[in-house]
C-alpha positions, 0 to 999 in steps of 0.5 A: 499499499503507497502512502500519499502526503508531504514528508517532515523535510518537504514540509519544512523546505516550504516553511524556510523557503516561505521564511525567506521571502517574507523576510525580505519582502516585509521590510520592501512593503513597510518602505512603500506604507512610510512612503505612502504615508509621506505623499500624504502628508506632501498632498496635505502641504499643498492643499494647506498652501491653496488654503493659504492663498485662499486666506490671503486672497481674502484680507490681503495677507496671510497673516492671522491665518494661525489658531487665534489670529495669530501668524504661526502655529495650528493653521486655523485656515486647514486641517492641523495633521495629516492625512487630513483624510483620516481621523486625529486619531490616526495622523502622522504628522502635524502641520503647522505654519513655520513663519509668515514675513513681517509684511505678510507677503511669505510663509513657510510650512512645515509638516513634522511626524508625529513620535509615537508612529511609523513616520517618526526618523521619516524627517520634517518635511516643507513647502515654502511660498516660492514654491520650494520644497524641503525633506530633511531627509537625514533628521538634523533638524535643517536643511542642506542644499540637496534636501530643497525637494521632495523625492531627493 
């Protein structure tokens, strides 16, 4: 009588192959998730910039666009977190108006990763009113000349 089935060695080989594939694929998957969340923050920064333009069209200045009528801090003209399409409990970045010049004609916006999330060590994203974009890719607290882009 001939028995059909798998031997223990065959099953161990299959488990080893699945383990090797998973050890390669999982870090890559996490990288794609992190990039997706960063892309959502970039889109939210662009939407915040559009809200800043609408604010300026109404009052002829970027001044007063922050919470409480202030010039800097959490925006009053847009969501304060990203991804803005999800509940605040899922936030990965805090959005803020970092600077507005004295005459109210230029600004800089930031998306700062929330500590305790998968984005925590990803570096701050910047958007400037003149269209420049920056990403503190090495997360050292300042933008180097080669970090004035979002895809560098």
